[in-house]
N, C-alpha and C positions, 0 to 999 in steps of 0.2 A: 474948480475943479473934471468940466466936463471936457476944458480943453486937455490937462493933464491924461484922462481914459482917452481922448480922444489918438493926444501922441505916443501912447503905450500900445495901443491898437496901432498902428502904423508902425510902431518898430518890431510887435511883432513879426508881423504880415513882412517889411523886409526881412527877417529873421530870414521865418518860416519861407519866405523865395528864394533867400542867399542857400538854406538851406538843399532846399530841391537843387536850387539850381549844379553846387557841389556835390551832390548824389548823385545828379544823371549826366551835365557835363562840363564835369573838372578835367575829363581825361581827355576829352576831347581838345579842352584850351592846353592843358598841358601836353598834348602831343605840338600843338602850333608854338608856345610857348621851346619847350626844346628846340626843333626842327631852326628856328633863328638863334638861339644861343648856338645849336654846334654848327652852325651853316657859318659864324661869324671868328668861331674858332677855328673852325677847320679852314678856313682861308687867312685866320692870322697864325695860324703853324705852318703851312704846307703848302701855300705864295698860292692858292688853285684853291679850286673847290670840290670837294669831292665827296660830301655831306649831304650838302641837297642832290643828287645826282640819281639818276631811275634806277643806277645798276649796283649804287646803296640801298634804295627806300625798294627797288624788286627784292632783296637784298632781306630786307627789315619782315617787305611781306613777307618771304618764306616760312624765314623763320617764327613767325606768326604765328603763321597758321597752327602748325600740328601747336604749341603753344593753346593758343584759340580753344581748337578742335575739346580739346582734353581737356579746358576751364571750363568749357560753355558745362559739361556734365556739374564739375565741382560749384559751379557758381546755382545753378536748380537746387542741390544738394542747401549751400551756401539758404538759399532759399527758404528752406523747408525746415534749418537749424540744425542740420548735420555738415558734413565733412570727411574726404577722406583721402586716406595715408598715403595710399597703395596705385594711384594713379601715374605715380613717373616707373613704377619698376610692371607698373598695368604694361603699361607700353613698349618697358623690354621683353619680358617672357614672353607675352603676344609677337612683337614679331622676331626675336630668336629660334621660339616654336615653327612660323611660318619660313625663317632661313634655314631652317633645317633642317623641315622635309624639304624645302623646294631646291637646297641644292645640296642636301646628304645621301635624301632619301629618293629621289626623282620621280616628288612628288609635283602633279602642274600646277600653277600655278592657281589655280582656280578652287579645288583641293584646300591647295594649304592655306586661303584667303576664307574659307567657310572656316574649316576646323581654328583656324585664328579669333575667330566672331564667337566660334561658339564655345573655348576659351576664357574671351570678354567677359560674355553671358556668363562663366559658372560661373569666375570669381567674387565680379556682379553683385549673382543672387546673394552667394556666399557673407559676403559681408551685408548685401543685406537682412540674410534672416538672419548674422548671430546678432545683426544690431536692432531690429525692427520683431524679430520674432525670441529670441532667445535672454534677449534685453541688452551684449554686452555695448561698453560704451564703444560711437564709434571710434574715438583716438585709439582705444587695443585696439581693436576687433579689424584695424586697415593698417594699425601699423603690423601687428602679426600676419597678417595679408601681405603686410609690403617684403617684411624678411624671407617669408614664403619665395613669394615671385621673383624675386634678387638671389636665390638661394640655386632654387630652378633655372634660373635666365647660365648661374658662371658653371652647374651639373651641362647643359643642354650644349655650349658655345664650350665649355672650357676658359671660360674670361679669355678665348682668343675670336680677334672683328672674321667675318665673315661675308669677304666680299663678291663684287659683282651682281647684284639680284638680277633675274630672268627680264626680256623685255619686255613680257607682256605687263605690266605694273610698273615701268619707270613712265608711263603716262603722268600719274599721278600728283608725283613727284616732283618730274623735270619737265611735262610738261606743258604749255602755252596750249594759248584761245588769240588765235590770228598774230605770235609770237609775241606776243604782248602780255598780257598777263598771264600768271600762273592759276593751272586748274585748282592747285590746291588752295589758293588764295580766292576762289568765285565755291569751290566749296565753304568752306570756311562763311562769308558771306552766308548765297546760300541758306548754311545751317543754321549761322544767326538768326538772321528773317524769318525764317519759321518760326525758332525758337519762341521770339520775340511779340509773334501773332499766337503763338500756343495761350503765352505765358499772360498776357491782355488782354486777345479776346475768346476765349476757350474759358467752359465751366475748367476743365483740366487744371488750369493755369491759377486761376481762384481760388481752388482746393490744395496746389502744393501753396500759397500763400498766405491761407488759413493756417494754415499747416505751420506753418516758419512760424505764426502769426502767435496762434496759441492750442498747441496740440490739441489742451482737454473741449474748448471752446471749438476745435474740430471736430471730432468725435464727438461734442454735442448734439452738432447741426446735424450729425452721419452722413462725416464724411471718414472714408477707413484710412487712421494713420498709418498702421502697420505697411497696409498696403503700398501706402502711397508713400512710407518709408524704402520699401523694397524698390519698387519701380524705378526713384533714381537712383538707387547704384544698380540695377542692372544697367539704364538709359548709361551710366558712368561709365561702366567697362567697353559698353559698348564703342563709342567719343574714344577712349584710352585706345582701344583698340581699330578703331581705323587714324588715330592718332600716328601707331606707332606703324599704322603699314604704311602713311604718307614717308613715313621720317626715315624709313628703310629706303623707300621709293629716291624722296631725295638726296640721301647721301651715298647709296646706292653703298652701302653697306648693313650691315648688324653688329654691335656691339652691347656688352652687357650695360655700355652708358646709357647708349639710347631709352631720351624721357628720364632723365636721374637729375630728381631736383623738382618736375614738372608740375607736385601736388603743390608741391609752395608757390609756383611763377601760379599757379593758378588762384592761390589763393589772394595772393596781392595783387593779380588784374583784377580780381571780384571786387575787391576790395576798392582799391583804388576807382573801376567802374559804378563804384556806388550800391554797392551790395554788403548788408551789414552782415556781420557774423550774426549778432543775438538775432537775427533770420526773420522771415516777413517783411522785408522791406526791400528794394533794388528793381534796377531795369535792365533785363537780362543783358542785353544789347548792351552797353556799358562792359562788362568786362569783355568783351572784343576790343574797345579804345585802351582799358585800361590792361589787357596783354602786349597792344600795340606802343604804346608808353612804353612800357614796360624795358623791349627791346628796343624800343629807339633810344630810351637812356644808355642803354651797357654797349646799345653800338656808338652813339660820342664816343662814350667809354675809349675804347676800344681804337678808335683816331686818334683818340686824344694822346692814346699811349701807357696809360692807366694800368698797372700787374695786374693779371687776371687775379692773384689771391686779392688783391687792392679790391677791387669787384666784385669780390664775394661776401668781405664788409661789410659793402656798401645794399649788398642786398639787401644786408641783413637791417644794418640802416632805415633803408626802405619798405623793409614791411615791420616795422616798431613804429614807424611815422604812419603810414597807411592805417593800421590797425592803431593809433591813438586819432589821425583822424574821426575812423569810424564813431570811434564812440566818443567825440567828440559831438557828432553827426549828432550821433543815441541821445544825446542825448539832448542837443535843441529838439528832436523830435518828438519828446516828449517831454515838450513846456510850455 
């Protein structure tokens, strides 16, 4: 009997260790596996190595940086048990406002950027008030904001791209450190290091996890749950604006499609990175690796010549798989 109990305990420990590993490190392992697979396929398809080159990986990191910066806000909200469907369109509307001010009204880049962030804070505050204080479900509140933001973007730009952004903001998306590492990638890494420290070493982080684990228990522990929810929506608005600013700088243009579907990419990246949809679990640094994994996957698909429309189908499949894995992990964590 004692041997059976010991065996059961060992299996439970192994299961717990594997569950923890899958939450915290599988996105990194996935990136390594994708790199090996696409490197082999690239060489067999083209007779030369195009995937495993610095220029290609620089492009992957450039694309990942804007998605990951937006996903940082989404990941923190997921930890608290919320999410924001308006983040992608928030990227579009804030960058549209900035572009119109700078290119059509001659506003200085500094003032335009300040107005962009003010707008991002305003939208985030609106989402926070509607969700935390009015009590509207985040899905409904942010879905409405998504449509409003998209409509404003189309009105401002007349659905026409605005090219040639001012040189004063070019360094954000096109500059690099020592001519090697893009500045936007450095910003992404710095933000995640700060966020990881806050989430794991400070009272703020402990409160966010507590709210996500059980809002009721957090409330009775003296945590202001509504204020916490509100703060995460405001932070997400700020990060979405920063993502929009970097994206408009990197692309050197603004269109209504800027940031399109970023909210879903952010959710997928967060789940792949180990953050639970149920809230209260996960490492925020995993969101960054989850986003890099996602961009690496579709970069490889593009190099393999897979149709973009097929890639949209595959993205949906990846989302379903990610949610399934999260559900399995959550059940495993409760056993």
